N, C-alpha and C positions, 0 to 999 in steps of 0.2 A: 654391260654396266651393272654393278650391284647398287640397289637402291637403298641399302643400309649405309650409314655413315655416322660421323661424329657430330654433324650439325643437327640442331633441333628440327629443322625443316629442310631436309636435303633436296626436295623438289623445288622449293623456293630458291635455294642456292643456285640451281641450274639456270635460273633467270639472269644471273650475273655473268654467264659465259659470253664470250665475245660474239656479238651479232644477234644474240637471242632477243634482247630487248627490241631491236629493230624489227625482227620477225613478228614479235607479239604485236607491235604497233601497226605494222603493215596488215596483219590479219584483222585486227580490230577495225581498221578503216575499210577494208574490203567487205567485211560483214555489215558494217554500218551502211555502206552504199546499197546493198541488197534490201535491207530493212527500211531504208528511206525511199525506196522506189514507190511510186504512187499505186502501182498494181498490187503491191503487198498489202495495202490497206483494204482492198476489196476482194482479193482473190488469193489470199495466202494459202488456203487449203489446197488449191490447185498447184501452187508452187511447191508446197511440201510433198505432195504426191509425186510430182514429176522428179523432184530431187531424190526421193526414195528410189524410184526406178533407175535413175542414172547412177546413183550410188551403188546399188546392187549390181548393175551391169559392170561398173568399174571394178568392184571387189572381185567379181567372178573372173574378169579378164586377168587380174593379177594372180589368180589361182589356176590359170590355164584355159579358161573358157571365154575367149575373146569374141563374143557375139556382137553383132550390130544391135544398136539400141532398138530398132524397129522389130528385129527378130525377138528380142526379149519381150517387147510390148505385145507382139502378136501371139506368142505361144501360150498355151494353157496347160500343157502336159510336159512336166520336167522329169519324168520317170524313166526316160530312155537311156541313152548312153552316158558315159562318164561326164562329158561336158554339160549335158542337160541337167544332170544331178547337181553339178556344181552351181549352175545358174539358179536352180530351184532352191538350193541351200542358201545362197546369197539373198534371194528374195524373201525367204522365210525369216532370216535373221534381221533383215531390215524392218519387216513388219513387227517382229518380236521386240526390237530394241525399245520402242516407245512404251512398252508395257513394263519395262524393268527399271525405268529411270528412278523411281522412288525407292527401289531396293538397293541400288548400286552403292550409295554412300554408307549404308549400314552393313551390307554383306556382299562385297564384290565377288568373293569366291562362289557364293550361291548363284550370282548372276552369270558368271563364266561357265559354271557347270550347266546351267539352263541353256545358255547359248550353244554349247557343244551338243547337248541333247537335241536341240532344234535343228542344228546344222546336219548332224548325222542321220536324224530321222529314222533311227532303228533302236532296238532294245538290246543290242549287244552288251556283254558284261562290262566292257571297257568304256562305254559311252556315258558321258555326264560326270566323269570323275578324272582327276589327274592320272597320268600314266604311272605304271609301276615299273620297277627295275626289270630290264630285259624285254619289256613290251616294245615292239617296233613302232616307229612313227612314220605315217604316210604323209609326207610333206616334201615331195621331190623337188619343188622349185626353190626351197630354202636349203642352201648347201652349207650353212654355218656348222661348226662342230656342235654336236648335240650334248647339252649338259646331262649329267646323270639324273635319274629320277629324284634322289634325295636333294641334290642341289636345286633342281627345278622346284620341288616342293618348298624348300626353304626360302628361295627368292620370291615365290608366289605369295607365301605368307607375309614376307616383308613388304611386298607391293600392296597387298591387302591392308596391312597396317597403316601404310602411308595414306591410302585413300580414305580409310575410316577416320584417321586423325585429322584430315583436312589440312588446312594451312593456307599460306598466302601465295602459293605458286600460281602463275597465270594458267588459264585453262589450256592454252596451246601446249605449255610445258608438260602438264599432267597428262594430257591426251597422248602426246608423243612418247612419253616414258611408258605409259600403259601399253601402247601399241608396240613399241620396241622391245619391251620386256617379254611380252607374250610371244612375239615372233622369235626372239632369241632363245627363250626357254622351250617353246613348243611343248607345253605341259600336257597336251592331250595326244591321243594316238592318231588323230586326223583333224582336218579342218581348222588348224591353228591360225592360218592366215585370215580366213573368213571371220573367225572369232575375234582376232586381234583388231581388225578394222572395224568391226561392229562395236567393240569396246571403246575404240577411239571416238566413234560417233556418240556413244552414250555419254562420254565425258564432255564432249563439246556441247551437246544439247543440255545435259543436266547441270552444267556449270553456269548456264545462262548466257554463254557467248553466242550460241545459235539456238535459242529456245524453240523456234518453229522448225528446226531441222531442215533448213533450206540451203545449206552450204555443204554439199556432199564431198567430203575430203576424199572418199574412195574414188570418185570420178576424177579428182585432181591427181591422185596417185597414179591412176591408169594413164592419164594424159601425159604425165611426166615420163612414163615408161617403166617397164619392169627392170631394165638394166640399171637405171638411175635409182630405182627403189631399193634394189638389192645392194647396190654400192653404198647408199646412205645407211642401210641397215648394218652393213659390215662396220661402218664407222661407229655406229651406236654400240655394237657388240664389243668393239675394241676397248670401250670404257675410257678412252682418252677424252679430255675436255674438247678437243677439236672435233673428234668424231661424234660425240654426243651433240655438240652445238650444230654440226652439219645436219644431223638427223632431225633435230627440232626445226631447223630452217626448212628442210625438205618437207616436213609435215605442214609447216606454215604455208609454204607455197602451194601445197595440195589443197588446203582450205581456201586459199585465195582463188585458185582455179575453179573449185567447186562453187564459190560465190559468183565467179564470173559466169559460169554456166546458168545459174539461176537468174542472174541479171539479164542474160540473153533471153531466157524464157519469159521473164517479165516484159521485156520489150516486144517480143513476138506476140504475146497476149494483148499488149497495148495496141499493136498494129492490127489486131484481129486476124493474125495469120496462124494462130495455134488453136 
């Protein structure tokens, strides 16, 4: 989907797609239930920490490293094989996201470059900047046609402009478009999936929908499964109203499932079992 268009606020216009308003309302209610839990009033920092861990695990799973939560919790060295490096990158990104909230609305491209640098964790020449023409992209699980580097750059600039301009679009819509655009464009030579899901988290938190970051959409996406995730992404990339609406609804369901996970954590803490 191209985020440029004739309307003054194209992101807000997406809120009028069939079913999107219902998704937005359902997400709001799910988030409100977590924040209304009595444990959140006393132990919100613990819920935030656990949500971060579960979100990182979910994001890594969607990038091919589907580890058990307890394995992620137990490990301290993520420098081994490819899967370990993916999990380590997901954990670093989750930790970094909170440091970039204040920068996002002023300079989203700077934030994305920083996220790629953190994910890649090396100083290769192509790290921390959009890919150039003819540079290969290492994102084997995303099989959509790859846009050319000039097209990716143009659409990335367009997305940045929409974020900076702000507008009246619901947080879910903006987060879903940011996530979908980044996965469709794959603007970096690697780690695009991890970066896209972290950017979604930044939008959800920075918008005020989930200010304490206790509704890990990444965990919800993983629970829905990679096949459903890729199918919904294909709908978004098609640019049709139905496909875009289905992607937004999919992202909304992921947030709801993330909220449900944190509600379960709250209840476990309340029972003294965690």
